[in-house]
LUMTINU-33926 format. One line per 5 residues: number of its first residue (from 1); for each residue x, y, z of C-alpha. Coordinates in steps of 0.05 Angstrom, whole numbers, always signed. Example, Ala and Ser with C-alpha at 12.3 -4.5 7.8 and 13.67 -1.06 7.14 Angstrom:
# LUMTINU-33926
1> +246:-90:+156 ~ +273:-21:+143;
# end
This chain:
# LUMTINU-33926
1> +2142:+2370:+2226 ~ +2117:+2319:+2281 ~ +2190:+2302:+2296 ~ +2203:+2373:+2318 ~ +2175:+2353:+2386;
6> +2238:+2311:+2397 ~ +2292:+2348:+2360 ~ +2278:+2426:+2364 ~ +2290:+2476:+2418 ~ +2342:+2484:+2476;
11> +2300:+2437:+2519 ~ +2311:+2382:+2471 ~ +2386:+2385:+2480 ~ +2386:+2314:+2515 ~ +2341:+2287:+2461;
16> +2389:+2308:+2406 ~ +2449:+2283:+2447 ~ +2419:+2214:+2446 ~ +2402:+2220:+2369 ~ +2471:+2240:+2356;
21> +2497:+2175:+2389 ~ +2461:+2137:+2332 ~ +2500:+2177:+2280 ~ +2458:+2240:+2267 ~ +2493:+2305:+2247;
26> +2472:+2377:+2251 ~ +2439:+2376:+2180 ~ +2397:+2316:+2197 ~ +2357:+2355:+2249 ~ +2322:+2393:+2194;
31> +2300:+2332:+2156 ~ +2238:+2288:+2162 ~ +2246:+2227:+2207 ~ +2218:+2163:+2172 ~ +2204:+2100:+2209;
36> +2216:+2037:+2173 ~ +2173:+1981:+2206 ~ +2207:+1918:+2183 ~ +2179:+1848:+2198 ~ +2246:+1813:+2184;
41> +2252:+1746:+2219 ~ +2293:+1687:+2196 ~ +2237:+1635:+2209 ~ +2191:+1656:+2156 ~ +2203:+1645:+2080;
46> +2169:+1712:+2064 ~ +2212:+1750:+2114 ~ +2283:+1720:+2121 ~ +2310:+1768:+2069 ~ +2273:+1831:+2094;
51> +2334:+1855:+2131 ~ +2366:+1867:+2061 ~ +2304:+1902:+2039 ~ +2308:+1949:+2099 ~ +2379:+1969:+2074;
56> +2354:+1983:+2005 ~ +2298:+2026:+2032 ~ +2344:+2063:+2081 ~ +2394:+2079:+2027 ~ +2339:+2109:+1982;
61> +2310:+2149:+2039 ~ +2378:+2178:+2054 ~ +2389:+2194:+1982 ~ +2324:+2231:+1981 ~ +2335:+2278:+2037;
66> +2304:+2244:+2095 ~ +2329:+2206:+2158 ~ +2309:+2133:+2164 ~ +2299:+2095:+2230 ~ +2289:+2021:+2224;
71> +2251:+1979:+2276 ~ +2225:+1910:+2278 ~ +2161:+1873:+2293 ~ +2151:+1801:+2308 ~ +2122:+1748:+2261;
76> +2091:+1678:+2262 ~ +2094:+1631:+2204 ~ +2026:+1599:+2204 ~ +2049:+1539:+2162 ~ +2102:+1522:+2214;
81> +2058:+1537:+2274 ~ +2001:+1498:+2246 ~ +1978:+1429:+2269 ~ +2003:+1441:+2342 ~ +1991:+1490:+2400;
86> +2040:+1538:+2370 ~ +1982:+1562:+2324 ~ +1947:+1590:+2385 ~ +1995:+1646:+2383 ~ +1985:+1664:+2311;
91> +1925:+1710:+2310 ~ +1943:+1742:+2378 ~ +2008:+1762:+2343 ~ +1968:+1810:+2304 ~ +1953:+1851:+2365;
96> +2028:+1852:+2389 ~ +2050:+1877:+2319 ~ +1997:+1933:+2320 ~ +2016:+1953:+2391 ~ +2090:+1953:+2374;
101> +2080:+2000:+2315 ~ +2037:+2046:+2354 ~ +2090:+2047:+2409 ~ +2152:+2061:+2369 ~ +2120:+2112:+2323;
106> +2088:+2151:+2378 ~ +2143:+2146:+2429 ~ +2191:+2176:+2381 ~ +2143:+2225:+2343 ~ +2168:+2201:+2274;
111> +2138:+2239:+2215 ~ +2120:+2183:+2167 ~ +2130:+2109:+2156 ~ +2145:+2054:+2109 ~ +2118:+1988:+2132;
116> +2150:+1925:+2105 ~ +2106:+1865:+2120 ~ +2090:+1803:+2078 ~ +2055:+1745:+2111 ~ +1991:+1729:+2145;
121> +1974:+1770:+2209 ~ +2036:+1814:+2200 ~ +2001:+1854:+2145 ~ +1938:+1872:+2182 ~ +1975:+1879:+2247;
126> +2018:+1933:+2213 ~ +1959:+1967:+2180 ~ +1920:+1969:+2248 ~ +1982:+1999:+2284 ~ +1992:+2050:+2228;
131> +1920:+2072:+2232 ~ +1929:+2089:+2304 ~ +1989:+2130:+2289 ~ +1958:+2161:+2227 ~ +2017:+2191:+2194;
136> +2033:+2183:+2118 ~ +2050:+2110:+2106 ~ +2071:+2069:+2047 ~ +2064:+1996:+2051 ~ +2111:+1953:+2010;
141> +2111:+1879:+2022 ~ +2167:+1831:+2012 ~ +2130:+1798:+1951 ~ +2102:+1729:+1933 ~ +2140:+1665:+1924;
146> +2150:+1630:+1858 ~ +2107:+1569:+1847 ~ +2141:+1502:+1854 ~ +2144:+1443:+1805 ~ +2145:+1368:+1819;
151> +2199:+1328:+1782 ~ +2148:+1312:+1727 ~ +2134:+1387:+1719 ~ +2068:+1396:+1755 ~ +2058:+1465:+1787;
156> +2053:+1458:+1865 ~ +2051:+1500:+1927 ~ +2042:+1498:+2001 ~ +1971:+1475:+1996 ~ +1996:+1415:+1953;
161> +2043:+1396:+2010 ~ +1987:+1396:+2064 ~ +1940:+1356:+2018 ~ +1995:+1308:+2004 ~ +1995:+1285:+2077;
166> +1923:+1263:+2070 ~ +1938:+1227:+2006 ~ +1998:+1193:+2038 ~ +1955:+1176:+2095 ~ +1903:+1142:+2052;
171> +1955:+1104:+2014 ~ +1948:+1143:+1949 ~ +2019:+1172:+1951 ~ +2086:+1141:+1960 ~ +2142:+1163:+2008;
176> +2181:+1186:+1946 ~ +2124:+1228:+1918 ~ +2113:+1260:+1985 ~ +2189:+1277:+1991 ~ +2187:+1305:+1922;
181> +2131:+1354:+1942 ~ +2164:+1370:+2008 ~ +2228:+1391:+1973 ~ +2197:+1430:+1916 ~ +2132:+1462:+1941;
186> +2164:+1526:+1968 ~ +2223:+1539:+1921 ~ +2242:+1609:+1941 ~ +2233:+1666:+1990 ~ +2168:+1701:+1988;
191> +2094:+1695:+2013 ~ +2066:+1627:+1993 ~ +2051:+1630:+1919 ~ +1974:+1623:+1918 ~ +1918:+1671:+1939;
196> +1926:+1649:+2011 ~ +1919:+1700:+2069 ~ +1986:+1734:+2058 ~ +1976:+1748:+1983 ~ +1905:+1763:+1994;
201> +1920:+1819:+2042 ~ +1980:+1843:+1998 ~ +1933:+1851:+1940 ~ +1880:+1885:+1982 ~ +1931:+1938:+2001;
206> +1935:+1958:+1927 ~ +1859:+1961:+1926 ~ +1856:+2005:+1987 ~ +1908:+2052:+1956 ~ +1959:+2045:+2013;
211> +2012:+2006:+1970 ~ +2040:+2020:+1902 ~ +2017:+1982:+1841 ~ +2048:+1914:+1837 ~ +2055:+1903:+1911;
216> +2013:+1841:+1910 ~ +2038:+1805:+1851 ~ +2111:+1825:+1833 ~ +2153:+1766:+1855 ~ +2201:+1769:+1913;
221> +2275:+1772:+1905 ~ +2272:+1802:+1835 ~ +2299:+1868:+1807 ~ +2226:+1889:+1793 ~ +2213:+1881:+1869;
226> +2274:+1921:+1887 ~ +2251:+1978:+1843 ~ +2183:+1977:+1879 ~ +2220:+1985:+1947 ~ +2259:+2044:+1919;
231> +2194:+2075:+1890 ~ +2163:+2069:+1960 ~ +2222:+2101:+1993 ~ +2221:+2159:+1943 ~ +2146:+2167:+1950;
236> +2147:+2172:+2027 ~ +2202:+2224:+2023 ~ +2165:+2265:+1972 ~ +2106:+2267:+2019 ~ +2146:+2277:+2082;
241> +2183:+2337:+2058 ~ +2120:+2375:+2039 ~ +2078:+2404:+2096 ~ +2013:+2401:+2059 ~ +2025:+2330:+2032;
246> +2039:+2307:+2102 ~ +1971:+2328:+2122 ~ +1935:+2305:+2058 ~ +1966:+2237:+2059 ~ +1954:+2218:+2131;
251> +1933:+2146:+2129 ~ +1863:+2155:+2152 ~ +1850:+2202:+2093 ~ +1866:+2144:+2047 ~ +1843:+2083:+2086;
256> +1770:+2107:+2092 ~ +1703:+2075:+2080 ~ +1714:+2078:+2005 ~ +1781:+2040:+2013 ~ +1750:+1987:+2058;
261> +1694:+1975:+2008 ~ +1743:+1971:+1949 ~ +1782:+1921:+1986 ~ +1723:+1875:+1998 ~ +1701:+1884:+1923;
266> +1769:+1863:+1898 ~ +1770:+1807:+1947 ~ +1707:+1781:+1919 ~ +1732:+1786:+1846 ~ +1796:+1749:+1861;
271> +1769:+1697:+1911 ~ +1812:+1717:+1968 ~ +1824:+1680:+2034 ~ +1767:+1679:+2085 ~ +1816:+1709:+2136;
276> +1810:+1773:+2098 ~ +1740:+1783:+2128 ~ +1768:+1776:+2201 ~ +1825:+1824:+2186 ~ +1788:+1875:+2145;
281> +1734:+1880:+2199 ~ +1789:+1894:+2249 ~ +1821:+1946:+2200 ~ +1755:+1979:+2191 ~ +1747:+1990:+2264;
286> +1815:+2021:+2273 ~ +1798:+2066:+2214 ~ +1734:+2086:+2247 ~ +1695:+2062:+2188 ~ +1623:+2035:+2200;
291> +1627:+1968:+2163 ~ +1596:+1905:+2188 ~ +1594:+1832:+2170 ~ +1525:+1837:+2139 ~ +1553:+1889:+2088;
296> +1596:+1836:+2056 ~ +1540:+1797:+2020 ~ +1512:+1861:+1988 ~ +1581:+1873:+1958 ~ +1586:+1801:+1937;
301> +1521:+1803:+1899 ~ +1550:+1862:+1856 ~ +1617:+1832:+1839 ~ +1635:+1779:+1790 ~ +1689:+1728:+1807;
306> +1739:+1738:+1751 ~ +1806:+1712:+1778 ~ +1813:+1642:+1806 ~ +1880:+1626:+1840 ~ +1909:+1569:+1879;
311> +1882:+1539:+1921 ~ +1817:+1546:+1882 ~ +1852:+1532:+1819 ~ +1919:+1493:+1828 ~ +1948:+1515:+1762;
316> +1948:+1591:+1773 ~ +1992:+1630:+1821 ~ +2007:+1702:+1837 ~ +2062:+1704:+1787 ~ +2014:+1686:+1732;
321> +1967:+1741:+1756 ~ +2026:+1792:+1751 ~ +2040:+1769:+1681 ~ +1965:+1776:+1662 ~ +1962:+1847:+1685;
326> +1962:+1844:+1762 ~ +1911:+1875:+1810 ~ +1902:+1939:+1769 ~ +1877:+1897:+1709 ~ +1828:+1861:+1754;
331> +1804:+1928:+1781 ~ +1796:+1959:+1713 ~ +1757:+1898:+1688 ~ +1711:+1904:+1748 ~ +1691:+1976:+1729;
336> +1663:+1950:+1664 ~ +1605:+1914:+1700 ~ +1573:+1982:+1704 ~ +1548:+1985:+1775 ~ +1603:+2029:+1803;
341> +1628:+1975:+1850 ~ +1695:+2009:+1853 ~ +1696:+2076:+1886 ~ +1741:+2133:+1868 ~ +1788:+2150:+1928;
346> +1856:+2181:+1938 ~ +1917:+2134:+1940 ~ +1985:+2139:+1968 ~ +2011:+2142:+1898 ~ +1985:+2210:+1890;
351> +1930:+2195:+1839 ~ +1859:+2170:+1850 ~ +1838:+2099:+1847 ~ +1805:+2105:+1779 ~ +1863:+2145:+1753;
356> +1913:+2091:+1777 ~ +1877:+2036:+1738 ~ +1853:+2073:+1675 ~ +1909:+2049:+1628 ~ +1909:+1976:+1655;
361> +1885:+1917:+1614 ~ +1883:+1843:+1618 ~ +1939:+1810:+1580 ~ +1916:+1739:+1588 ~ +1840:+1724:+1593;
366> +1855:+1652:+1612 ~ +1884:+1676:+1676 ~ +1841:+1738:+1691 ~ +1773:+1727:+1660 ~ +1730:+1785:+1632;
371> +1665:+1808:+1660 ~ +1631:+1773:+1603 ~ +1662:+1708:+1620 ~ +1668:+1701:+1697 ~ +1677:+1643:+1741;
376> +1615:+1665:+1777 ~ +1569:+1723:+1775 ~ +1575:+1736:+1849 ~ +1638:+1743:+1892 ~ +1684:+1689:+1919;
381> +1663:+1698:+1993 ~ +1596:+1696:+2030 ~ +1569:+1705:+2098 ~ +1520:+1652:+2124 ~ +1469:+1663:+2176;
386> +1418:+1620:+2215 ~ +1404:+1590:+2282 ~ +1474:+1558:+2278 ~ +1508:+1625:+2262 ~ +1466:+1681:+2289;
391> +1521:+1732:+2284 ~ +1548:+1703:+2218 ~ +1598:+1651:+2189 ~ +1645:+1656:+2129 ~ +1654:+1610:+2069;
396> +1702:+1621:+2013 ~ +1653:+1603:+1956 ~ +1710:+1606:+1905 ~ +1740:+1544:+1939 ~ +1676:+1500:+1939;
401> +1691:+1433:+1907 ~ +1622:+1399:+1920 ~ +1549:+1418:+1926 ~ +1528:+1489:+1947 ~ +1468:+1461:+1982;
406> +1472:+1404:+2029 ~ +1444:+1371:+2092 ~ +1485:+1323:+2133 ~ +1493:+1294:+2202 ~ +1539:+1328:+2251;
411> +1605:+1294:+2273 ~ +1628:+1336:+2331 ~ +1699:+1348:+2356 ~ +1720:+1393:+2414 ~ +1781:+1420:+2383;
416> +1828:+1411:+2324 ~ +1873:+1353:+2353 ~ +1810:+1312:+2367 ~ +1784:+1325:+2298 ~ +1851:+1305:+2265;
421> +1851:+1240:+2303 ~ +1779:+1227:+2285 ~ +1788:+1241:+2211 ~ +1851:+1197:+2204 ~ +1812:+1144:+2247;
426> +1755:+1139:+2198 ~ +1700:+1174:+2239 ~ +1682:+1220:+2179 ~ +1642:+1189:+2122 ~ +1614:+1219:+2057;
431> +1553:+1262:+2072 ~ +1576:+1282:+2144 ~ +1584:+1355:+2167 ~ +1647:+1357:+2209 ~ +1640:+1406:+2269;
436> +1704:+1432:+2300 ~ +1691:+1476:+2361 ~ +1723:+1512:+2419 ~ +1774:+1540:+2367 ~ +1747:+1611:+2365;
441> +1784:+1672:+2388 ~ +1763:+1660:+2459 ~ +1755:+1585:+2458 ~ +1821:+1567:+2426 ~ +1844:+1614:+2451;
446> +1874:+1647:+2389 ~ +1829:+1621:+2336 ~ +1875:+1570:+2301 ~ +1876:+1562:+2227 ~ +1857:+1491:+2209;
451> +1892:+1473:+2145 ~ +1911:+1405:+2172 ~ +1841:+1375:+2178 ~ +1814:+1405:+2112 ~ +1875:+1382:+2075;
456> +1865:+1313:+2105 ~ +1796:+1311:+2079 ~ +1815:+1333:+2011 ~ +1872:+1285:+2009 ~ +1830:+1227:+2031;
461> +1782:+1241:+1973 ~ +1725:+1270:+2016 ~ +1730:+1341:+1996 ~ +1668:+1346:+1952 ~ +1631:+1297:+1999;
466> +1632:+1330:+2067 ~ +1626:+1398:+2095 ~ +1666:+1429:+2154 ~ +1642:+1482:+2202 ~ +1681:+1513:+2257;
471> +1684:+1575:+2304 ~ +1757:+1574:+2286 ~ +1785:+1595:+2219 ~ +1820:+1567:+2158 ~ +1885:+1579:+2122;
476> +1881:+1618:+2058 ~ +1906:+1552:+2027 ~ +1841:+1515:+2047 ~ +1789:+1493:+1995 ~ +1726:+1452:+1998;
481> +1660:+1467:+2033 ~ +1694:+1497:+2095 ~ +1654:+1546:+2137 ~ +1691:+1584:+2192 ~ +1684:+1640:+2241;
486> +1619:+1614:+2266 ~ +1593:+1668:+2317 ~ +1574:+1667:+2372 ~ +1630:+1615:+2386 ~ +1623:+1554:+2432;
491> +1663:+1587:+2488 ~ +1610:+1644:+2493 ~ +1552:+1594:+2491 ~ +1541:+1595:+2416 ~ +1497:+1543:+2383;
496> +1557:+1508:+2354 ~ +1574:+1486:+2424 ~ +1504:+1456:+2434 ~ +1509:+1410:+2376 ~ +1510:+1333:+2384;
501> +1532:+1278:+2340 ~ +1477:+1262:+2289 ~ +1444:+1331:+2292 ~ +1418:+1350:+2221 ~ +1456:+1410:+2194;
506> +1432:+1449:+2134 ~ +1476:+1492:+2088 ~ +1453:+1534:+2028 ~ +1509:+1579:+2004 ~ +1468:+1614:+1952;
511> +1411:+1632:+2003 ~ +1465:+1646:+2056 ~ +1439:+1596:+2106 ~ +1473:+1556:+2161 ~ +1426:+1523:+2208;
516> +1411:+1462:+2250 ~ +1344:+1424:+2245 ~ +1327:+1428:+2317 ~ +1262:+1454:+2349 ~ +1264:+1518:+2392;
521> +1244:+1477:+2451 ~ +1304:+1430:+2443 ~ +1351:+1488:+2433 ~ +1326:+1522:+2498 ~ +1333:+1455:+2535;
526> +1404:+1447:+2513 ~ +1421:+1519:+2531 ~ +1395:+1511:+2599 ~ +1439:+1450:+2611 ~ +1502:+1477:+2578;
531> +1568:+1500:+2608 ~ +1622:+1519:+2559 ~ +1688:+1483:+2561 ~ +1747:+1525:+2585 ~ +1814:+1499:+2565;
536> +1870:+1501:+2615 ~ +1926:+1549:+2597 ~ +1997:+1556:+2617 ~ +2007:+1620:+2580 ~ +2004:+1690:+2611;
541> +1995:+1723:+2542 ~ +1940:+1675:+2518 ~ +1903:+1687:+2585 ~ +1905:+1759:+2575 ~ +1882:+1750:+2502;
546> +1823:+1704:+2523 ~ +1799:+1754:+2573 ~ +1800:+1812:+2524 ~ +1784:+1785:+2454 ~ +1716:+1792:+2421;
551> +1688:+1741:+2372 ~ +1702:+1734:+2296 ~ +1639:+1774:+2276 ~ +1675:+1834:+2307 ~ +1742:+1819:+2274;
556> +1770:+1787:+2337 ~ +1792:+1857:+2361 ~ +1812:+1864:+2436 ~ +1767:+1902:+2483 ~ +1797:+1968:+2506;
561> +1743:+1985:+2558 ~ +1721:+1934:+2610;
# end
């Protein structure tokens, strides 16, 4: 066992002495040591109850002949951090989480791990850290939140709350209606109830085979979810106690190229958050998988979009997907298309991907459509290219509410606060293309999510009349013609930084085009005169991050060689 390095031999007498101080007895030193990476934090609705989840998992691990050691990671709630400079710390927190898992697991030579994430960057951060350690790991998330209801019975969620601000701003919603939404949009613990970033990543863990079936859709704080925690604990002990299994189920043996491709395929079928592109690129790099941004469109062309979930369809939430058959039912239906989009691969469950889904079926075709009746013949995400995005930009096509081809005049803002003020102040009109720049990984720094400006646009009735492009990123709750991750970003001299008000921008989603109608001569002239804006900082961590981070087309990973 890997943990023998800290617990066996006479020279490990001081190590054992320290471990005895934590409560270990003689018999424990012959058992596998299991790390429990818990993201419990009282600030986040998806995490405030995870301390109790940790106790459940520890009890089950002890009952199955292993020794649990729980440790914690940090977490940022994007919804609370959004709309102010706290959001600058959101994406950088992914790196802290990955580093903390690598540090604890390798410093103490633990044999295997259960990771307990739930929201936003916490999921990919844990996956990235676990890949560096490369021991058997089961991921079991806290689970999705129930959908909320207004007093008149309309289903709502966090996206409703953000868009309600825009409606209130435009006079379409009363104070009383706004308060009703505030009090009921998030009715329970769990990751926000739609196919936002958290639940997108939680479902993709099922697709990759690193979490057990139901991880993405079984509601938080239910007996069914508790049983999933116990199954995860039993499974990791089963692996950890078997020498061959410890080798066979190392994380990189499961999260390989096939797993990455399966994740993107399921993402396309379910119309996941555009943030999954950013995170999956980073995960692929940690896994040593050669997967690039341009590979995504080739997958999208082969996948039918068969599940539409809030924010793309406000009446459907994760609990509905669960009742309709869950992620396995989506995957099983995908195999019927006939072009082998899902690749067979080992999973942490002990069976292959195709074996895992073979008995699954759709229980409600109004919620999960069949291949013969898709929402779209192509997937719910696309990568756009052109002189405005030479290294790519991402759009969640599943969330488009207006035209898929449009040309409009640029209205430029140097940052999200300026954009919010401009939108509220009436600077954006129907037919415009809103440009928000200097919000990329380096320019932000930290690549803020921008649910506030997109929600204002939707709430003010402009959602199907304008487009928005940014070198930043969007919340999974964003809908509309919102194009993010524009690379190169403004802070590194990208074309988005050279735009001026009134420039004509052309978008064609089906042809994967994002361009500005300027001559090569004019572009070169602007480049020669351009000096990127560098925002003042009063944060040591953000300064380090800005110096090391790469752009979104590389997954915003940090450089390790300078």
